[in-house]
ZAKOLMAR-970594 format. One record per residue (C-alpha): residue number from 1; x, y, z; residue in one letter. Coordinates in steps of 0.2 Angstrom, whole numbers. Layout:
<pt NUM,<X,Y,Z>,'a'>
...
//
This chain:
<pt 1,<0,0,0>,'m'>
<pt 2,<15,12,-2>,'t'>
<pt 3,<11,17,-20>,'s'>
<pt 4,<7,35,-21>,'r'>
<pt 5,<-6,32,-34>,'s'>
<pt 6,<-13,15,-29>,'n'>
<pt 7,<-29,12,-39>,'f'>
<pt 8,<-41,3,-29>,'v'>
<pt 9,<-59,2,-36>,'y'>
<pt 10,<-74,-10,-38>,'s'>
<pt 11,<-88,-12,-51>,'t'>
<pt 12,<-100,-19,-38>,'r'>
<pt 13,<-108,-2,-33>,'e'>
<pt 14,<-111,2,-51>,'h'>
<pt 15,<-119,-15,-55>,'k'>
<pt 16,<-131,-12,-41>,'f'>
<pt 17,<-135,6,-47>,'i'>
<pt 18,<-138,1,-65>,'l'>
<pt 19,<-146,-16,-63>,'k'>
<pt 20,<-156,-14,-47>,'e'>
<pt 21,<-159,4,-42>,'w'>
<pt 22,<-161,15,-58>,'l'>
<pt 23,<-173,9,-72>,'d'>
<pt 24,<-158,7,-84>,'t'>
<pt 25,<-169,-5,-94>,'r'>
<pt 26,<-180,10,-99>,'h'>
<pt 27,<-165,19,-105>,'i'>
<pt 28,<-159,4,-115>,'l'>
<pt 29,<-177,2,-123>,'d'>
<pt 30,<-176,20,-130>,'l'>
<pt 31,<-174,20,-149>,'p'>
<pt 32,<-156,26,-149>,'k'>
<pt 33,<-150,11,-139>,'f'>
<pt 34,<-163,-4,-140>,'k'>
<pt 35,<-155,-12,-155>,'d'>
<pt 36,<-137,-12,-147>,'y'>
<pt 37,<-138,-16,-129>,'y'>
<pt 38,<-148,-25,-115>,'s'>
<pt 39,<-146,-25,-96>,'l'>
<pt 40,<-137,-42,-98>,'d'>
<pt 41,<-122,-32,-106>,'d'>
<pt 42,<-119,-21,-91>,'v'>
<pt 43,<-108,-32,-82>,'d'>
<pt 44,<-96,-36,-96>,'a'>
<pt 45,<-95,-18,-101>,'i'>
<pt 46,<-91,-13,-83>,'l'>
<pt 47,<-78,-26,-81>,'e'>
<pt 48,<-69,-22,-98>,'q'>
<pt 49,<-68,-4,-93>,'a'>
<pt 50,<-61,-9,-76>,'m'>
<pt 51,<-48,-19,-85>,'k'>
<pt 52,<-43,-5,-96>,'v'>
<pt 53,<-42,7,-81>,'a'>
<pt 54,<-31,-5,-71>,'k'>
<pt 55,<-20,-11,-85>,'e'>
<pt 56,<-18,4,-97>,'v'>
<pt 57,<-22,20,-87>,'i'>
<pt 58,<-17,17,-69>,'a'>
<pt 59,<1,13,-74>,'p'>
<pt 60,<3,31,-81>,'t'>
<pt 61,<-3,40,-65>,'n'>
<pt 62,<13,42,-56>,'d'>
<pt 63,<21,50,-72>,'d'>
<pt 64,<9,65,-70>,'g'>
<pt 65,<19,70,-55>,'e'>
<pt 66,<36,62,-58>,'a'>
<pt 67,<37,69,-76>,'i'>
<pt 68,<22,81,-76>,'g'>
<pt 69,<17,94,-90>,'v'>
<pt 70,<32,103,-97>,'r'>
<pt 71,<33,120,-106>,'f'>
<pt 72,<50,121,-115>,'e'>
<pt 73,<55,130,-131>,'n'>
<pt 74,<38,136,-133>,'g'>
<pt 75,<30,119,-134>,'k'>
<pt 76,<19,110,-121>,'v'>
<pt 77,<21,91,-118>,'t'>
<pt 78,<13,78,-108>,'v'>
<pt 79,<21,62,-101>,'p'>
<pt 80,<24,50,-115>,'p'>
<pt 81,<14,37,-106>,'s'>
<pt 82,<-1,49,-106>,'f'>
<pt 83,<0,50,-125>,'k'>
<pt 84,<1,31,-127>,'e'>
<pt 85,<-14,28,-115>,'a'>
<pt 86,<-24,42,-124>,'y'>
<pt 87,<-21,34,-141>,'n'>
<pt 88,<-26,17,-134>,'f'>
<pt 89,<-42,24,-128>,'m'>
<pt 90,<-46,32,-145>,'q'>
<pt 91,<-41,16,-155>,'e'>
<pt 92,<-52,4,-144>,'n'>
<pt 93,<-68,14,-143>,'g'>
<pt 94,<-66,21,-125>,'w'>
<pt 95,<-61,39,-130>,'g'>
<pt 96,<-69,53,-140>,'m'>
<pt 97,<-83,48,-151>,'h'>
<pt 98,<-98,55,-161>,'d'>
<pt 99,<-112,55,-148>,'p'>
<pt 100,<-125,54,-162>,'d'>
<pt 101,<-117,39,-170>,'s'>
<pt 102,<-125,21,-169>,'e'>
<pt 103,<-120,10,-155>,'g'>
<pt 104,<-115,23,-143>,'v'>
<pt 105,<-117,18,-124>,'l'>
<pt 106,<-130,28,-114>,'p'>
<pt 107,<-122,41,-104>,'r'>
<pt 108,<-127,33,-87>,'v'>
<pt 109,<-117,18,-92>,'i'>
<pt 110,<-102,28,-99>,'r'>
<pt 111,<-102,38,-83>,'a'>
<pt 112,<-99,22,-73>,'a'>
<pt 113,<-85,17,-85>,'c'>
<pt 114,<-78,35,-84>,'g'>
<pt 115,<-77,33,-65>,'e'>
<pt 116,<-64,19,-67>,'y'>
<pt 117,<-54,29,-80>,'f'>
<pt 118,<-54,45,-69>,'t'>
<pt 119,<-49,35,-53>,'g'>
<pt 120,<-35,27,-62>,'a'>
<pt 121,<-28,44,-68>,'n'>
<pt 122,<-39,60,-66>,'c'>
<pt 123,<-27,71,-77>,'t'>
<pt 124,<-28,60,-93>,'l'>
<pt 125,<-39,67,-106>,'g'>
<pt 126,<-47,83,-114>,'l'>
<pt 127,<-63,93,-114>,'l'>
<pt 128,<-65,89,-133>,'t'>
<pt 129,<-83,81,-131>,'e'>
<pt 130,<-91,97,-124>,'g'>
<pt 131,<-82,108,-137>,'a'>
<pt 132,<-88,97,-151>,'a'>
<pt 133,<-106,97,-145>,'r'>
<pt 134,<-106,116,-145>,'l'>
<pt 135,<-101,116,-163>,'i'>
<pt 136,<-114,102,-167>,'a'>
<pt 137,<-128,112,-158>,'t'>
<pt 138,<-124,130,-164>,'y'>
<pt 139,<-112,128,-179>,'g'>
<pt 140,<-116,130,-197>,'r'>
<pt 141,<-116,114,-208>,'d'>
<pt 142,<-99,120,-215>,'e'>
<pt 143,<-92,122,-197>,'d'>
<pt 144,<-98,104,-193>,'k'>
<pt 145,<-90,97,-208>,'r'>
<pt 146,<-74,106,-205>,'r'>
<pt 147,<-71,103,-187>,'y'>
<pt 148,<-82,88,-180>,'l'>
<pt 149,<-75,73,-189>,'p'>
<pt 150,<-57,75,-182>,'k'>
<pt 151,<-63,81,-165>,'m'>
<pt 152,<-74,65,-164>,'y'>
<pt 153,<-59,54,-169>,'k'>
<pt 154,<-49,62,-155>,'g'>
<pt 155,<-36,69,-168>,'q'>
<pt 156,<-40,87,-163>,'w'>
<pt 157,<-43,92,-145>,'g'>
<pt 158,<-55,105,-138>,'g'>
<pt 159,<-56,118,-124>,'t'>
<pt 160,<-68,130,-116>,'m'>
<pt 161,<-60,148,-115>,'c'>
<pt 162,<-69,159,-102>,'l'>
<pt 163,<-57,165,-89>,'t'>
<pt 164,<-46,180,-89>,'e'>
<pt 165,<-34,186,-76>,'t'>
<pt 166,<-43,202,-72>,'g'>
<pt 167,<-60,194,-72>,'a'>
<pt 168,<-59,177,-64>,'g'>
<pt 169,<-76,170,-60>,'s'>
<pt 170,<-84,187,-65>,'d'>
<pt 171,<-85,181,-84>,'v'>
<pt 172,<-94,197,-88>,'g'>
<pt 173,<-79,207,-85>,'a'>
<pt 174,<-69,199,-99>,'s'>
<pt 175,<-60,211,-111>,'v'>
<pt 176,<-55,199,-125>,'t'>
<pt 177,<-61,208,-141>,'k'>
<pt 178,<-68,202,-158>,'a'>
<pt 179,<-67,213,-174>,'f'>
<pt 180,<-77,209,-189>,'a'>
<pt 181,<-67,205,-206>,'t'>
<pt 182,<-73,206,-224>,'d'>
<pt 183,<-77,187,-223>,'v'>
<pt 184,<-94,183,-215>,'p'>
<pt 185,<-94,175,-198>,'k'>
<pt 186,<-75,177,-197>,'v'>
<pt 187,<-68,189,-184>,'y'>
<pt 188,<-51,194,-178>,'k'>
<pt 189,<-48,189,-160>,'i'>
<pt 190,<-37,199,-147>,'k'>
<pt 191,<-35,195,-129>,'g'>
<pt 192,<-27,184,-116>,'i'>
<pt 193,<-36,169,-107>,'k'>
<pt 194,<-29,160,-92>,'n'>
<pt 195,<-33,144,-82>,'f'>
<pt 196,<-37,135,-99>,'i'>
<pt 197,<-38,116,-96>,'t'>
<pt 198,<-30,107,-110>,'g'>
<pt 199,<-25,124,-118>,'g'>
<pt 200,<-10,117,-126>,'d'>
<pt 201,<-2,100,-127>,'h'>
<pt 202,<5,86,-139>,'d'>
<pt 203,<-10,74,-138>,'y'>
<pt 204,<-17,80,-154>,'t'>
<pt 205,<-11,89,-170>,'e'>
<pt 206,<-23,103,-167>,'n'>
<pt 207,<-33,111,-153>,'i'>
<pt 208,<-50,119,-156>,'i'>
<pt 209,<-54,133,-143>,'h'>
<pt 210,<-72,138,-139>,'l'>
<pt 211,<-69,156,-134>,'l'>
<pt 212,<-79,170,-127>,'l'>
<pt 213,<-76,187,-133>,'a'>
<pt 214,<-85,204,-135>,'r'>
<pt 215,<-88,210,-153>,'i'>
<pt 216,<-86,229,-155>,'e'>
<pt 217,<-102,238,-150>,'g'>
<pt 218,<-109,224,-139>,'a'>
<pt 219,<-116,228,-122>,'t'>
<pt 220,<-106,226,-106>,'s'>
<pt 221,<-107,211,-95>,'g'>
<pt 222,<-110,193,-99>,'t'>
<pt 223,<-125,198,-110>,'r'>
<pt 224,<-112,205,-123>,'g'>
<pt 225,<-101,190,-125>,'l'>
<pt 226,<-101,180,-141>,'s'>
<pt 227,<-94,162,-144>,'l'>
<pt 228,<-81,158,-157>,'f'>
<pt 229,<-72,143,-164>,'i'>
<pt 230,<-54,148,-163>,'v'>
<pt 231,<-42,134,-169>,'p'>
<pt 232,<-24,134,-164>,'k'>
<pt 233,<-20,130,-182>,'i'>
<pt 234,<-32,137,-195>,'w'>
<pt 235,<-43,124,-203>,'v'>
<pt 236,<-46,126,-222>,'e'>
<pt 237,<-63,124,-229>,'e'>
<pt 238,<-59,106,-235>,'d'>
<pt 239,<-54,101,-217>,'g'>
<pt 240,<-35,102,-220>,'s'>
<pt 241,<-23,111,-208>,'l'>
<pt 242,<-17,128,-214>,'g'>
<pt 243,<-6,141,-205>,'e'>
<pt 244,<-4,144,-186>,'p'>
<pt 245,<-18,155,-180>,'n'>
<pt 246,<-8,166,-169>,'d'>
<pt 247,<-13,157,-153>,'v'>
<pt 248,<2,157,-142>,'v'>
<pt 249,<5,149,-125>,'t'>
<pt 250,<13,161,-113>,'m'>
<pt 251,<14,150,-98>,'a'>
<pt 252,<8,135,-89>,'i'>
<pt 253,<2,135,-71>,'e'>
<pt 254,<12,127,-57>,'h'>
<pt 255,<-2,119,-47>,'k'>
<pt 256,<-5,111,-30>,'m'>
<pt 257,<-12,95,-39>,'g'>
<pt 258,<-17,88,-55>,'i'>
<pt 259,<0,91,-62>,'k'>
<pt 260,<-2,79,-77>,'g'>
<pt 261,<-16,91,-83>,'s'>
<pt 262,<-11,106,-93>,'v'>
<pt 263,<-17,123,-87>,'t'>
<pt 264,<-12,136,-99>,'a'>
<pt 265,<-12,155,-101>,'m'>
<pt 266,<-15,159,-120>,'l'>
<pt 267,<-12,175,-130>,'n'>
<pt 268,<-24,177,-144>,'y'>
<pt 269,<-19,189,-158>,'g'>
<pt 270,<-4,197,-151>,'d'>
<pt 271,<2,198,-169>,'n'>
<pt 272,<-15,203,-176>,'d'>
<pt 273,<-16,186,-185>,'g'>
<pt 274,<-29,176,-174>,'c'>
<pt 275,<-46,172,-182>,'r'>
<pt 276,<-61,165,-175>,'g'>
<pt 277,<-78,159,-182>,'i'>
<pt 278,<-94,166,-174>,'l'>
<pt 279,<-106,153,-168>,'l'>
<pt 280,<-124,159,-169>,'g'>
<pt 281,<-129,177,-173>,'n'>
<pt 282,<-120,193,-169>,'p'>
<pt 283,<-126,205,-156>,'p'>
<pt 284,<-143,212,-159>,'n'>
<pt 285,<-148,230,-160>,'e'>
<pt 286,<-147,231,-141>,'k'>
<pt 287,<-129,224,-141>,'g'>
<pt 288,<-135,208,-133>,'v'>
<pt 289,<-126,192,-139>,'a'>
<pt 290,<-128,174,-138>,'e'>
<pt 291,<-112,167,-132>,'g'>
<pt 292,<-115,165,-113>,'i'>
<pt 293,<-131,155,-116>,'a'>
<pt 294,<-122,144,-129>,'q'>
<pt 295,<-107,141,-117>,'m'>
<pt 296,<-119,136,-103>,'f'>
<pt 297,<-122,119,-113>,'q'>
<pt 298,<-103,115,-111>,'m'>
<pt 299,<-102,122,-93>,'m'>
<pt 300,<-116,113,-86>,'n'>
<pt 301,<-110,96,-93>,'s'>
<pt 302,<-92,101,-86>,'a'>
<pt 303,<-99,105,-69>,'r'>
<pt 304,<-108,88,-68>,'h'>
<pt 305,<-92,80,-73>,'g'>
<pt 306,<-82,90,-60>,'v'>
<pt 307,<-94,84,-46>,'g'>
<pt 308,<-91,66,-51>,'q'>
<pt 309,<-72,68,-52>,'m'>
<pt 310,<-72,74,-34>,'a'>
<pt 311,<-83,59,-29>,'m'>
<pt 312,<-71,47,-38>,'v'>
<pt 313,<-55,54,-30>,'l'>
<pt 314,<-63,53,-13>,'a'>
<pt 315,<-68,35,-17>,'t'>
<pt 316,<-50,30,-22>,'v'>
<pt 317,<-45,38,-5>,'a'>
<pt 318,<-58,28,4>,'y'>
<pt 319,<-54,12,-4>,'n'>
<pt 320,<-36,14,0>,'n'>
<pt 321,<-40,19,18>,'a'>
<pt 322,<-50,3,20>,'v'>
<pt 323,<-36,-8,14>,'a'>
<pt 324,<-24,1,25>,'y'>
<pt 325,<-35,-1,40>,'a'>
<pt 326,<-37,-19,38>,'r'>
<pt 327,<-18,-22,37>,'e'>
<pt 328,<-11,-9,50>,'r'>
<pt 329,<-10,-17,67>,'v'>
<pt 330,<-10,-5,82>,'q'>
<pt 331,<-17,-4,99>,'g'>
<pt 332,<-28,-16,109>,'a'>
<pt 333,<-47,-16,108>,'a'>
<pt 334,<-56,-4,120>,'i'>
<pt 335,<-65,-19,127>,'t'>
<pt 336,<-49,-28,131>,'n'>
<pt 337,<-35,-16,134>,'p'>
<pt 338,<-23,-29,140>,'r'>
<pt 339,<-27,-40,125>,'g'>
<pt 340,<-17,-42,108>,'d'>
<pt 341,<-14,-28,96>,'r'>
<pt 342,<-28,-27,83>,'v'>
<pt 343,<-30,-21,65>,'p'>
<pt 344,<-35,-2,67>,'i'>
<pt 345,<-51,-6,57>,'i'>
<pt 346,<-57,-13,74>,'k'>
<pt 347,<-56,3,83>,'h'>
<pt 348,<-72,13,84>,'e'>
<pt 349,<-66,30,78>,'d'>
<pt 350,<-58,22,63>,'v'>
<pt 351,<-74,13,59>,'r'>
<pt 352,<-83,30,61>,'r'>
<pt 353,<-72,38,49>,'m'>
<pt 354,<-73,24,36>,'l'>
<pt 355,<-92,23,38>,'l'>
<pt 356,<-93,42,36>,'n'>
<pt 357,<-84,40,20>,'q'>
<pt 358,<-93,25,14>,'k'>
<pt 359,<-111,32,17>,'a'>
<pt 360,<-107,50,11>,'t'>
<pt 361,<-99,43,-5>,'l'>
<pt 362,<-114,31,-9>,'e'>
<pt 363,<-126,46,-6>,'a'>
<pt 364,<-115,57,-18>,'m'>
<pt 365,<-114,43,-31>,'r'>
<pt 366,<-133,41,-30>,'a'>
<pt 367,<-135,60,-34>,'l'>
<pt 368,<-123,60,-48>,'i'>
<pt 369,<-131,44,-56>,'f'>
<pt 370,<-148,50,-54>,'k'>
<pt 371,<-144,65,-63>,'n'>
<pt 372,<-135,55,-77>,'w'>
<pt 373,<-151,45,-79>,'y'>
<pt 374,<-161,61,-81>,'y'>
<pt 375,<-148,67,-94>,'i'>
<pt 376,<-151,52,-104>,'d'>
<pt 377,<-169,54,-104>,'l'>
<pt 378,<-168,73,-108>,'a'>
<pt 379,<-158,69,-123>,'n'>
<pt 380,<-164,53,-129>,'e'>
<pt 381,<-182,50,-124>,'s'>
<pt 382,<-195,50,-138>,'d'>
<pt 383,<-208,56,-126>,'d'>
<pt 384,<-208,75,-126>,'p'>
<pt 385,<-216,76,-109>,'v'>
<pt 386,<-203,64,-101>,'e'>
<pt 387,<-189,74,-109>,'r'>
<pt 388,<-196,90,-102>,'e'>
<pt 389,<-198,83,-84>,'a'>
<pt 390,<-180,76,-85>,'a'>
<pt 391,<-173,93,-90>,'s'>
<pt 392,<-182,101,-75>,'r'>
<pt 393,<-174,89,-63>,'h'>
<pt 394,<-157,92,-71>,'i'>
<pt 395,<-158,111,-68>,'q'>
<pt 396,<-160,108,-49>,'v'>
<pt 397,<-148,93,-47>,'l'>
<pt 398,<-133,101,-57>,'n'>
<pt 399,<-128,114,-44>,'p'>
<pt 400,<-130,101,-31>,'l'>
<pt 401,<-120,88,-39>,'g'>
<pt 402,<-106,100,-43>,'k'>
<pt 403,<-104,109,-27>,'a'>
<pt 404,<-110,97,-13>,'y'>
<pt 405,<-99,83,-20>,'c'>
<pt 406,<-83,93,-22>,'s'>
<pt 407,<-85,101,-5>,'d'>
<pt 408,<-88,85,3>,'m'>
<pt 409,<-74,76,-6>,'a'>
<pt 410,<-61,87,2>,'w'>
<pt 411,<-67,83,20>,'t'>
<pt 412,<-69,64,16>,'l'>
<pt 413,<-51,63,9>,'i'>
<pt 414,<-46,72,25>,'a'>
<pt 415,<-54,57,35>,'d'>
<pt 416,<-45,45,24>,'a'>
<pt 417,<-28,54,28>,'i'>
<pt 418,<-33,53,47>,'q'>
<pt 419,<-36,34,45>,'v'>
<pt 420,<-18,32,39>,'y'>
<pt 421,<-12,43,53>,'g'>
<pt 422,<6,50,50>,'g'>
<pt 423,<8,40,34>,'y'>
<pt 424,<-7,49,27>,'g'>
<pt 425,<3,65,27>,'y'>
<pt 426,<17,57,18>,'c'>
<pt 427,<17,58,-1>,'e'>
<pt 428,<23,40,-3>,'e'>
<pt 429,<4,35,1>,'y'>
<pt 430,<-10,40,-10>,'p'>
<pt 431,<-21,50,1>,'a'>
<pt 432,<-10,66,1>,'a'>
<pt 433,<-10,67,-18>,'r'>
<pt 434,<-28,63,-19>,'l'>
<pt 435,<-32,78,-7>,'a'>
<pt 436,<-21,89,-18>,'r'>
<pt 437,<-29,83,-34>,'d'>
<pt 438,<-46,85,-27>,'s'>
<pt 439,<-46,103,-21>,'k'>
<pt 440,<-48,111,-38>,'i'>
<pt 441,<-65,103,-40>,'n'>
<pt 442,<-73,116,-29>,'s'>
<pt 443,<-65,130,-39>,'i'>
<pt 444,<-67,123,-57>,'w'>
<pt 445,<-81,128,-68>,'e'>
<pt 446,<-88,141,-57>,'g'>
<pt 447,<-84,141,-39>,'t'>
<pt 448,<-96,132,-27>,'n'>
<pt 449,<-102,149,-21>,'y'>
<pt 450,<-108,152,-39>,'i'>
<pt 451,<-117,136,-38>,'q'>
<pt 452,<-125,140,-22>,'a'>
<pt 453,<-131,157,-29>,'l'>
<pt 454,<-137,148,-44>,'d'>
<pt 455,<-148,137,-33>,'l'>
<pt 456,<-155,151,-21>,'v'>
<pt 457,<-155,165,-33>,'g'>
<pt 458,<-161,157,-50>,'r'>
<pt 459,<-167,139,-47>,'k'>
<pt 460,<-178,144,-32>,'w'>
<pt 461,<-186,158,-42>,'t'>
<pt 462,<-186,151,-60>,'l'>
<pt 463,<-204,151,-68>,'e'>
<pt 464,<-210,161,-53>,'k'>
<pt 465,<-204,147,-41>,'g'>
<pt 466,<-214,133,-49>,'t'>
<pt 467,<-199,123,-56>,'l'>
<pt 468,<-191,121,-39>,'f'>
<pt 469,<-207,120,-30>,'g'>
<pt 470,<-213,106,-40>,'n'>
<pt 471,<-196,97,-37>,'w'>
<pt 472,<-198,100,-18>,'l'>
<pt 473,<-215,93,-18>,'a'>
<pt 474,<-210,77,-27>,'e'>
<pt 475,<-197,75,-13>,'v'>
<pt 476,<-210,77,0>,'g'>
<pt 477,<-222,65,-8>,'q'>
<pt 478,<-208,52,-9>,'y'>
<pt 479,<-205,54,9>,'i'>
<pt 480,<-223,53,14>,'d'>
<pt 481,<-226,37,3>,'r'>
<pt 482,<-213,28,12>,'n'>
<pt 483,<-216,33,30>,'q'>
<pt 484,<-216,17,40>,'g'>
<pt 485,<-205,7,28>,'a'>
<pt 486,<-200,-9,36>,'a'>
<pt 487,<-183,-8,44>,'g'>
<pt 488,<-182,10,40>,'l'>
<pt 489,<-196,18,50>,'e'>
<pt 490,<-184,29,60>,'k'>
<pt 491,<-175,35,45>,'e'>
<pt 492,<-190,40,35>,'f'>
<pt 493,<-197,49,51>,'a'>
<pt 494,<-180,59,51>,'m'>
<pt 495,<-181,63,33>,'l'>
<pt 496,<-199,70,36>,'k'>
<pt 497,<-192,81,49>,'r'>
<pt 498,<-178,86,38>,'a'>
<pt 499,<-190,90,24>,'y'>
<pt 500,<-201,101,36>,'e'>
<pt 501,<-185,110,42>,'a'>
<pt 502,<-180,113,24>,'y'>
<pt 503,<-197,121,21>,'g'>
<pt 504,<-193,133,34>,'e'>
<pt 505,<-176,137,26>,'i'>
<pt 506,<-184,140,10>,'y'>
<pt 507,<-198,151,17>,'a'>
<pt 508,<-185,161,27>,'a'>
<pt 509,<-173,163,12>,'g'>
<pt 510,<-187,169,1>,'m'>
<pt 511,<-192,182,14>,'r'>
<pt 512,<-173,188,16>,'y'>
<pt 513,<-173,191,-3>,'w'>
<pt 514,<-185,204,0>,'q'>
<pt 515,<-178,211,16>,'t'>
<pt 516,<-160,208,16>,'d'>
<pt 517,<-152,199,1>,'p'>
<pt 518,<-135,199,10>,'r'>
<pt 519,<-142,186,22>,'l'>
<pt 520,<-147,174,8>,'v'>
<pt 521,<-129,176,1>,'a'>
<pt 522,<-122,172,18>,'a'>
<pt 523,<-132,156,20>,'f'>
<pt 524,<-131,151,2>,'a'>
<pt 525,<-118,138,3>,'t'>
<pt 526,<-125,130,18>,'r'>
<pt 527,<-142,130,10>,'i'>
<pt 528,<-135,121,-5>,'l'>
<pt 529,<-127,108,6>,'h'>
<pt 530,<-144,105,16>,'s'>
<pt 531,<-153,104,0>,'t'>
<pt 532,<-141,90,-6>,'a'>
<pt 533,<-141,81,11>,'m'>
<pt 534,<-160,80,11>,'m'>
<pt 535,<-161,74,-7>,'y'>
<pt 536,<-147,62,-5>,'c'>
<pt 537,<-155,55,11>,'g'>
<pt 538,<-170,51,0>,'c'>
<pt 539,<-159,43,-13>,'l'>
<pt 540,<-149,32,-1>,'i'>
<pt 541,<-165,27,8>,'a'>
<pt 542,<-172,21,-9>,'d'>
<pt 543,<-157,11,-11>,'q'>
<pt 544,<-158,4,6>,'a'>
<pt 545,<-176,-2,4>,'m'>
<pt 546,<-169,-13,-11>,'i'>
<pt 547,<-154,-19,-1>,'a'>
<pt 548,<-165,-23,14>,'a'>
<pt 549,<-176,-35,3>,'r'>
<pt 550,<-160,-43,-3>,'r'>
<pt 551,<-153,-46,14>,'v'>
<pt 552,<-169,-55,19>,'a'>
<pt 553,<-168,-65,3>,'e'>
<pt 554,<-150,-70,4>,'l'>
<pt 555,<-146,-73,22>,'g'>
<pt 556,<-130,-71,31>,'e'>
<pt 557,<-121,-85,23>,'g'>
<pt 558,<-122,-78,6>,'h'>
<pt 559,<-107,-70,-2>,'f'>
<pt 560,<-116,-54,-6>,'d'>
<pt 561,<-124,-52,11>,'y'>
<pt 562,<-111,-40,17>,'p'>
<pt 563,<-113,-28,2>,'f'>
<pt 564,<-132,-27,4>,'y'>
<pt 565,<-131,-26,23>,'q'>
<pt 566,<-118,-12,21>,'g'>
<pt 567,<-130,-2,10>,'k'>
<pt 568,<-143,-3,23>,'v'>
<pt 569,<-131,3,37>,'i'>
<pt 570,<-124,17,25>,'s'>
<pt 571,<-142,24,23>,'a'>
<pt 572,<-145,23,42>,'r'>
<pt 573,<-128,32,46>,'y'>
<pt 574,<-131,45,33>,'y'>
<pt 575,<-149,49,38>,'i'>
<pt 576,<-145,49,56>,'r'>
<pt 577,<-128,57,56>,'n'>
<pt 578,<-128,69,41>,'v'>
<pt 579,<-146,74,37>,'v'>
<pt 580,<-149,82,54>,'p'>
<pt 581,<-139,96,48>,'f'>
<pt 582,<-154,102,39>,'v'>
<pt 583,<-163,105,55>,'s'>
<pt 584,<-148,114,63>,'t'>
<pt 585,<-147,125,48>,'l'>
<pt 586,<-166,129,49>,'a'>
<pt 587,<-163,136,66>,'e'>
<pt 588,<-148,146,61>,'i'>
<pt 589,<-157,153,46>,'v'>
<pt 590,<-172,157,56>,'a'>
<pt 591,<-162,167,68>,'s'>
<pt 592,<-157,179,55>,'g'>
<pt 593,<-139,180,61>,'d'>
<pt 594,<-131,195,53>,'t'>
<pt 595,<-113,192,60>,'s'>
<pt 596,<-106,189,42>,'v'>
<pt 597,<-112,206,36>,'v'>
<pt 598,<-109,215,53>,'d'>
<pt 599,<-91,212,56>,'i'>
<pt 600,<-80,226,51>,'p'>
<pt 601,<-67,222,38>,'e'>
<pt 602,<-53,228,49>,'e'>
<pt 603,<-58,215,62>,'a'>
<pt 604,<-52,200,50>,'f'>
//
């Protein structure tokens, strides 16, 4: 257990989620998938993905730190093993692909496979899929012909370019400019973008940047931003490569973690030679552009992926901590202080930390995969009513999945480090690096405060409150239907109390929007956490009811008994130990504590 990037993972949880909990059969029966896959294929797909993760991807992980990304003589390179693994993934059907082609896997199954690949090396890969989908959605036919074939084959990479040094998360403060040329849809681009993931590398022969810039005359703020296709190397009309497009890498960031992932600062048009192709329409007569609305398609997908990445890294840390706790012998049992030394997994506080990780991770994974299920329905269902209902769920769940999972992952990995004791603080063991790699997720793709404001400032009030209100009512109806569920009576009673407490939080928050919006902002992050805890409690209880039935059917002697009994206990722990925070927060919010806004800045 001394490898700094020890990949320890299992397919068992995903088999339960896909074959017993979610109605994956319904997804597979949709027109896009019904001729290619059945539920019987799930096990083989997951096992093959795990084999690739263990044998192809995991061996590259240490190179991310030992070799890392390098910027020398104007060129950015990744470790050679990364390129070999990337090419293997492309050549064997696990990498970039056309999502509209025949035989593609449902997203909910691909997401399970993606967990293994991310856990094996979270810094391997690019953002090409999201960039390609933007072109597919908003590009002209000629744009699609020019860019998509090689992006879908993985020959060209893709990025999203929003952030600027002077703007940060305040995207509307961007100063990158776009100037019209004599060629329709083609603009000269001038500006500097930083923190661009995959902004430069040698995985592919070209990189297609999806970049936000302000066309001359457009209004200020985010409403004035337009979206452009800006290739590193210009692409001719026939799809062949032309001349360099005046996109220059100025620097790469020296980061706390994810050192195998390129994070670049890019200068566009320093020599007045950078061209970009406008997606959609130019700004209207009021100077309002379409770029930020277009970019949200990619951002929302990326945010969900970031939440899952955080959960995956915390899972690897947990799995390693369990393995270590089983092997590490230290101290006697509290019930027999003069007895033999025992493995530390027998000590109560170690068990508490491990169960806290296990239960919270299962709750987080339930949230992530429930959302993936809705994403499949929203994109592929042939029933417009079902598509719309799924889309409405996604709008609520996306900020929860991104922010709650990435915030909790940091604390869960801290628990994993604590299980190791002093060794957890040493880089020779995996937990320290996983903590460093994980922290970016609460910052990436819109800081978690932005996600919290999206929840309380936008989702709460969208459609005059009916979108969130209907979602909340569904949660309440689920809890009411299951009051008195056999073996989970106390858990559903506690969920009922949490739901009622959340109603108080919601009502108080809506009042504060009218009386003092600063209070809503001060409580926003904790409100998002409480929203996720309440909902995750329902999801993990739903899983526990299935698991409880399996426990009764199998009996203690069955090899799968510990798995199902573990899921029942995970739900019990999460609902009894985590979900009560909702009631605590209700008291805090009701008190209207103004400490955050009252304290003088000089007092910090």
